[in-house]
C-alpha positions as CSV (number, residue, x, y, z in Angstrom):
1,M,0.0,0.0,0.0
2,T,1.5,3.4,-1.0
3,L,-1.2,5.6,0.4
4,A,0.3,9.0,1.4
5,T,-0.9,12.2,3.0
6,L,-0.5,15.6,1.5
7,S,2.3,16.5,3.9
8,D,4.1,13.3,3.0
9,V,4.5,14.4,-0.6
10,L,4.6,18.2,-0.3
11,R,7.4,18.6,2.2
12,P,10.0,16.9,0.0
13,A,8.7,18.9,-3.0
14,V,9.4,22.2,-1.3
15,A,12.8,21.0,0.0
16,D,13.9,19.6,-3.4
17,G,12.5,22.1,-5.8
18,Y,9.6,20.5,-7.6
19,A,5.8,20.3,-7.4
20,V,3.4,17.5,-7.2
21,P,0.4,17.3,-9.5
22,G,-3.1,17.3,-8.0
23,L,-4.9,15.6,-10.8
24,V,-8.7,16.1,-11.0
25,C,-10.6,12.8,-11.3
26,L,-14.0,12.4,-12.9
27,G,-14.1,8.6,-13.0
28,W,-12.3,5.3,-13.0
29,E,-10.8,5.7,-16.5
30,D,-8.9,8.9,-15.8
31,M,-7.8,8.1,-12.2
32,R,-6.4,4.7,-13.5
33,A,-4.5,6.5,-16.2
34,Y,-3.1,9.0,-13.7
35,V,-1.8,6.3,-11.4
36,A,-0.2,4.5,-14.4
37,A,1.5,7.8,-15.4
38,A,2.9,8.3,-11.9
39,A,4.2,4.8,-11.7
40,T,5.9,5.1,-15.1
41,E,7.4,8.5,-14.2
42,R,8.4,7.3,-10.7
43,A,6.6,10.3,-9.2
44,P,4.1,11.0,-6.4
45,V,0.6,11.9,-7.4
46,I,-2.5,13.4,-5.8
47,L,-5.9,12.0,-6.9
48,Q,-8.5,14.6,-6.4
49,A,-12.3,14.2,-6.0
50,G,-13.9,17.5,-6.6
51,P,-17.6,18.5,-6.4
52,S,-18.5,17.4,-9.9
53,C,-16.9,14.0,-9.3
54,R,-18.7,13.6,-6.0
55,A,-22.0,14.6,-7.6
56,H,-21.6,11.7,-10.0
57,T,-20.1,9.0,-7.7
58,P,-20.5,8.6,-3.9
59,L,-17.5,9.4,-1.7
60,P,-17.2,5.8,-0.3
61,V,-17.0,4.5,-3.9
62,L,-14.4,7.1,-4.8
63,G,-12.3,6.4,-1.7
64,A,-12.4,2.6,-2.4
65,M,-11.3,3.1,-6.1
66,M,-8.5,5.5,-5.3
67,R,-7.2,3.3,-2.4
68,H,-7.3,0.3,-4.7
69,L,-5.2,2.1,-7.3
70,A,-2.8,3.2,-4.6
71,A,-2.3,-0.4,-3.5
72,S,-1.5,-1.4,-7.1
73,V,1.7,0.8,-7.4
74,D,4.8,1.5,-5.5
75,V,4.8,5.3,-5.7
76,P,3.0,7.6,-3.2
77,V,-0.6,8.2,-3.9
78,V,-2.6,10.8,-2.0
79,V,-6.4,10.4,-1.9
80,H,-7.6,14.0,-1.7
81,L,-11.0,15.7,-1.2
82,D,-11.0,18.8,-3.3
83,H,-13.2,21.8,-2.4
84,G,-15.0,20.3,0.5
85,Y,-17.6,22.9,1.5
86,S,-18.7,21.7,4.9
87,F,-17.3,20.0,8.0
88,D,-19.7,17.0,7.5
89,E,-18.5,16.5,3.9
90,C,-14.9,16.5,5.1
91,R,-15.8,14.0,7.8
92,D,-17.5,11.8,5.3
93,A,-14.4,11.8,3.2
94,L,-12.3,10.9,6.2
95,D,-14.6,8.0,6.9
96,A,-14.3,6.9,3.2
97,G,-10.6,6.6,3.5
98,F,-9.3,9.8,2.1
99,T,-5.9,10.8,3.3
100,S,-6.2,14.6,2.6
101,L,-9.1,17.0,3.1
102,M,-9.3,20.4,1.4
103,Y,-11.9,22.7,3.1
104,D,-12.9,25.6,0.9
105,G,-14.1,28.6,2.9
106,S,-12.6,31.1,0.5
107,R,-15.9,32.9,-0.2
108,K,-16.4,33.5,3.5
109,P,-15.1,36.3,5.7
110,L,-11.6,35.8,6.9
111,A,-12.4,35.0,10.5
112,Q,-15.1,32.5,9.6
113,N,-12.8,30.9,7.0
114,I,-10.0,30.5,9.6
115,D,-12.3,29.1,12.2
116,E,-14.0,26.6,9.9
117,T,-10.8,25.5,8.3
118,A,-9.2,25.1,11.7
119,Q,-12.0,22.7,12.7
120,V,-11.3,20.5,9.6
121,A,-7.5,20.7,10.2
122,E,-8.1,19.5,13.7
123,L,-10.3,16.6,12.4
124,A,-7.6,15.7,9.9
125,H,-4.7,15.8,12.2
126,A,-6.4,13.7,14.9
127,A,-6.8,11.0,12.2
128,G,-3.2,11.4,11.0
129,I,-4.0,12.9,7.7
130,S,-3.6,16.3,6.1
131,C,-5.6,19.5,5.5
132,E,-5.5,22.1,2.7
133,G,-7.3,25.4,3.0
134,E,-7.8,28.4,0.6
135,I,-7.3,32.1,1.2
136,G,-8.4,34.5,-1.4
137,F,-10.8,33.3,-4.0
138,V,-9.9,31.5,-7.3
139,G,-12.5,32.4,-9.9
140,Y,-13.8,30.5,-12.9
141,A,-13.3,31.2,-16.6
142,G,-16.5,32.7,-17.9
143,G,-17.9,32.8,-14.3
144,D,-17.2,34.4,-10.9
145,A,-14.2,36.7,-10.8
146,S,-11.2,36.0,-8.6
147,A,-10.3,37.9,-5.4
148,G,-6.6,38.0,-5.1
149,T,-4.9,36.7,-1.9
150,D,-3.8,39.4,0.5
151,P,-0.3,38.5,1.9
152,A,-1.2,39.7,5.4
153,E,-4.4,37.7,5.4
154,A,-2.4,34.7,4.1
155,A,0.0,34.9,7.0
156,Q,-2.8,35.1,9.5
157,F,-4.7,32.2,7.8
158,A,-1.6,30.0,7.8
159,R,-0.8,30.7,11.4
160,E,-4.3,30.3,12.9
161,S,-5.9,27.6,10.7
162,G,-3.2,25.0,11.1
163,V,-3.3,23.9,7.5
164,D,-0.6,21.7,5.9
165,A,-1.0,23.5,2.5
166,M,-2.5,26.8,1.5
167,A,-4.2,27.5,-1.9
168,I,-3.8,31.0,-3.0
169,S,-5.3,33.3,-5.7
170,V,-2.5,35.0,-7.7
171,G,-4.0,35.3,-11.2
172,N,-5.0,31.6,-11.5
173,V,-8.5,30.7,-12.8
174,H,-10.4,27.5,-12.8
175,L,-11.5,25.9,-16.1
176,Q,-9.3,27.9,-18.3
177,T,-8.8,26.1,-21.6
178,D,-5.7,28.0,-22.8
179,H,-2.4,29.1,-21.3
180,A,-2.7,32.8,-22.2
181,G,-2.7,34.0,-18.6
182,G,0.2,34.1,-16.1
183,L,0.5,34.2,-12.3
184,D,1.4,37.3,-10.4
185,A,5.0,36.6,-9.3
186,D,5.2,39.6,-7.1
187,R,2.2,38.6,-5.1
188,I,3.6,35.0,-4.8
189,R,6.9,36.3,-3.4
190,A,5.0,38.6,-1.0
191,I,3.1,35.6,0.3
192,E,6.2,33.4,0.6
193,A,7.8,36.1,2.7
194,V,5.3,35.8,5.4
195,T,4.6,32.0,5.7
196,D,6.5,28.7,5.3
197,V,3.4,26.6,4.5
198,P,3.5,24.9,1.1
199,L,1.5,26.8,-1.4
200,V,-1.1,25.4,-3.9
201,I,-2.3,26.7,-7.3
202,H,-5.8,25.8,-8.3
203,G,-6.6,26.2,-11.9
204,G,-3.1,25.1,-12.9
205,S,-4.2,24.2,-16.5
206,G,-4.3,27.9,-17.4
207,V,-0.7,28.6,-16.2
208,P,1.9,28.8,-19.0
209,Y,4.1,25.7,-19.0
210,A,7.3,27.6,-18.6
211,Q,6.0,29.5,-15.6
212,R,4.7,26.2,-14.0
213,A,8.1,24.7,-14.3
214,A,9.9,27.8,-13.0
215,L,7.6,28.1,-10.0
216,A,7.8,24.4,-9.2
217,A,11.6,24.6,-9.2
218,G,12.0,28.0,-7.5
219,S,9.1,28.8,-5.2
220,R,7.1,27.4,-2.3
221,I,4.4,26.3,-4.7
222,A,4.5,22.6,-4.2
223,K,1.1,21.5,-5.7
224,F,-0.5,22.5,-9.0
225,N,-4.1,21.3,-9.5
226,I,-4.5,20.2,-13.1
227,G,-7.9,19.3,-14.5
228,T,-9.0,21.1,-17.6
229,E,-6.1,20.1,-19.8
230,L,-6.6,16.4,-18.9
231,R,-10.4,16.6,-19.4
232,L,-9.5,17.9,-22.9
233,A,-7.2,15.0,-23.5
234,F,-9.9,12.6,-22.4
235,G,-12.6,14.3,-24.5
236,W,-10.5,14.3,-27.7
237,A,-9.6,10.6,-27.2
238,L,-13.2,9.6,-26.5
239,R,-14.5,11.6,-29.5
240,T,-11.9,9.9,-31.7
241,A,-12.8,6.5,-30.5
242,V,-16.5,7.0,-31.0
243,T,-16.3,8.6,-34.4
244,A,-13.8,6.1,-35.7
245,D,-16.5,3.5,-36.0
246,P,-20.1,4.7,-35.7
247,E,-21.3,1.1,-35.5
248,R,-19.4,0.4,-32.3
249,Y,-21.5,0.3,-29.1
250,D,-19.4,-1.5,-26.5
251,R,-18.5,1.2,-24.0
252,V,-15.6,-0.9,-22.5
253,A,-13.9,-1.1,-25.9
254,I,-14.5,2.6,-26.5
255,L,-13.3,3.7,-23.1
256,K,-10.1,1.6,-23.4
257,E,-9.0,3.9,-26.1
258,T,-8.8,6.9,-23.8
259,H,-6.2,5.3,-21.5
260,A,-3.1,5.8,-23.5
261,P,-3.8,9.4,-24.5
262,V,-4.8,10.5,-20.9
263,M,-1.8,8.6,-19.4
264,E,0.6,10.4,-21.8
265,A,-1.0,13.8,-21.0
266,A,-0.6,13.1,-17.3
267,R,3.0,12.1,-17.8
268,A,3.7,15.4,-19.5
269,V,2.2,17.3,-16.5
270,I,4.3,15.3,-14.1
271,R,7.5,16.0,-16.1
272,G,6.7,19.6,-16.5
273,L,6.5,20.0,-12.7
274,G,9.9,18.3,-12.2
275,A,8.3,15.4,-10.2
276,S,9.6,12.6,-12.4
277,G,12.2,10.3,-10.8
278,R,11.5,11.5,-7.2
279,V,10.6,8.1,-5.8
């Protein structure tokens, strides 16, 4: 069994100058490809169950699938709840075997965010697992606008919440399908100056590859969440498989053809963050 906590994989990443990919899962096919990619690259990986994934598949089923995959390889695999919005949801994930809980109170006032995140951190630490929180709000492409992280608030949040990793808003956006944007390096440096907690970038698909690599190697950003670019890889592979033979109807045969393209896309993400060969 190679189950790991978030702290298990992020502490070495900060120390050695690389970042670990938090890969957004939507089902068995993509999470299996992600673990195969990590095993091939000899890299740690974080399997993430976000709200859309949980709406489709119950937490106990997700936990069992991810833990099964972790047991099948000899690289560290973190089973991570992404954007948990309540204490009860985080507790349910803990009960389902998750090894990392991300509580998202980023839309709430600072004091409330700190208080509620601290409760989840206490829950996680009592069980020997990790907790991620978010300060500042990371918006959505074509949706809610971001609210950038204030360095002073980040320092207070890190100090008082007890999180093991801190997601920040520094120009990153969820669901961005291109790499036209870039992160605010000055804001990142200002946050790094006031806390030593490992930092997390949500919406990592929209960050230019070169900046991803540079920040992974030369900052306290130790985790990049990558979802959209892998969804695109899966979508293109599925579309190709379906349209190649309109007479085919066997979903297992069709879905098999998504494995290699998604695995290769995940391998590219891992290499781009400098995580290959770390285990």
